[in-house]
C-alpha positions in Angstrom: 12.1 -13.8 3.5 11.2 -12.2 6.8 13.4 -9.3 5.9 11.3 -8.5 2.8 8.2 -8.7 4.5 9.3 -6.5 7.1 10.4 -4.0 4.6 7.1 -4.4 2.4 5.0 -3.1 5.8 7.2 -0.2 5.8 5.9 3.0 4.2 7.3 6.6 3.8 11.1 6.1 4.0 13.2 3.7 1.9 12.5 0.4 0.8 11.6 -1.5 -2.1 8.6 -0.9 -4.7 5.4 -1.1 -2.8 1.5 -0.5 -4.0 -0.1 2.4 -2.3 -3.7 4.1 -2.1 -4.2 7.7 -1.9 -6.3 8.1 1.4 -7.5 11.2 3.3 -4.3 11.3 4.8 -2.2 11.0 1.7 -0.7 8.0 0.2 -0.7 4.8 2.2 1.1 1.5 1.4 -0.8 -1.4 1.7 -0.2 -4.2 4.1 2.2 -7.2 3.3 -1.0 -9.6 2.4 -2.4 -6.9 -0.2 1.0 -6.5 -1.5 1.5 -9.9 -2.6 -1.9 -10.2 -3.9 -1.6 -7.1 -6.1 2.0 -8.3 -7.1 0.9 -11.6 -8.0 -2.4 -10.6 -10.0 -0.1 -7.6 -11.8 2.6 -10.7 -12.5 -0.2 -12.9 -13.9 -1.5 -10.0 -16.1 -4.7 -9.5 -14.5 -6.8 -6.5 -15.0 -8.0 -6.6 -11.5 -7.9 -8.1 -7.9 -10.2 -8.3 -4.9 -9.6 -8.4 -1.4 -11.2 -7.2 2.1 -9.6 -4.9 4.2 -11.0 -3.7 7.7 -14.5 -5.2 7.1 -14.6 -3.7 3.6 -14.8 -5.0 0.3 -12.2 -3.7 -2.5 -11.6 -4.0 -6.2 -8.6 -2.8 -7.6 -8.7 -2.0 -11.1 -5.1 -2.4 -12.3 -5.6 -0.7 -15.8 -7.1 2.4 -14.5 -5.2 2.3 -11.4 -8.1 2.7 -8.8 -9.4 1.3 -5.8 -13.1 0.6 -5.7 -15.0 0.1 -2.5 -17.6 -2.5 -3.8 -20.3 -1.6 -1.3 -20.0 2.4 -1.3 -18.5 2.6 -4.9 -15.8 5.0 -3.5 -13.1 5.2 -5.8 -9.6 6.0 -4.8 -6.5 6.3 -6.8 -3.7 3.6 -6.7 0.0 3.8 -7.4 3.2 1.1 -7.4 6.3 3.2 -6.2 8.8 1.6 -7.7 11.5 3.3 -5.5 11.3 5.0 -2.3 13.7 7.6 -1.2 16.2 6.7 1.7 16.0 8.2 5.3 17.2 11.5 5.3 18.7 10.4 8.8 18.9 7.1 10.8 15.4 5.5 10.6 15.0 5.8 14.5 15.5 9.4 14.1 13.5 10.1 11.2 11.3 13.1 11.5 9.3 11.8 8.3 8.1 8.4 9.3 9.5 8.1 13.0 11.2 5.3 12.7 8.0 3.2 12.8 6.5 1.1 10.1 3.1 2.0 8.8 0.9 0.4 6.9 -3.0 0.3 6.2 -3.4 -2.0 8.9 -2.5 0.7 11.3 -4.0 3.8 9.4 -7.4 5.0 9.0 -8.8 7.1 6.1 -10.4 4.1 4.3 -14.0 3.5 3.5 
């Protein structure tokens, strides 16, 4: 299970299905906790789920595929990537992701 958790936090190259939000910097993968919450909600057939991240409260519309900031009412598109393409070269030398994990916990662009 530790391997799965590590892969869920990975963004950009390789890995299993994951949920992403379109930020000012492009599509970013949600962190491990948010991935688990969204997966649980979708498996239960929920139409939405709520969480807090970096001091902001969000509501995800799982039907319309939107992330709504409940304070500012800003909407951003979300998507589920069913399959990420493999690294074009060994992960430690990848020029697309630098061989380092990236998630919303590390990236800006949310409000």
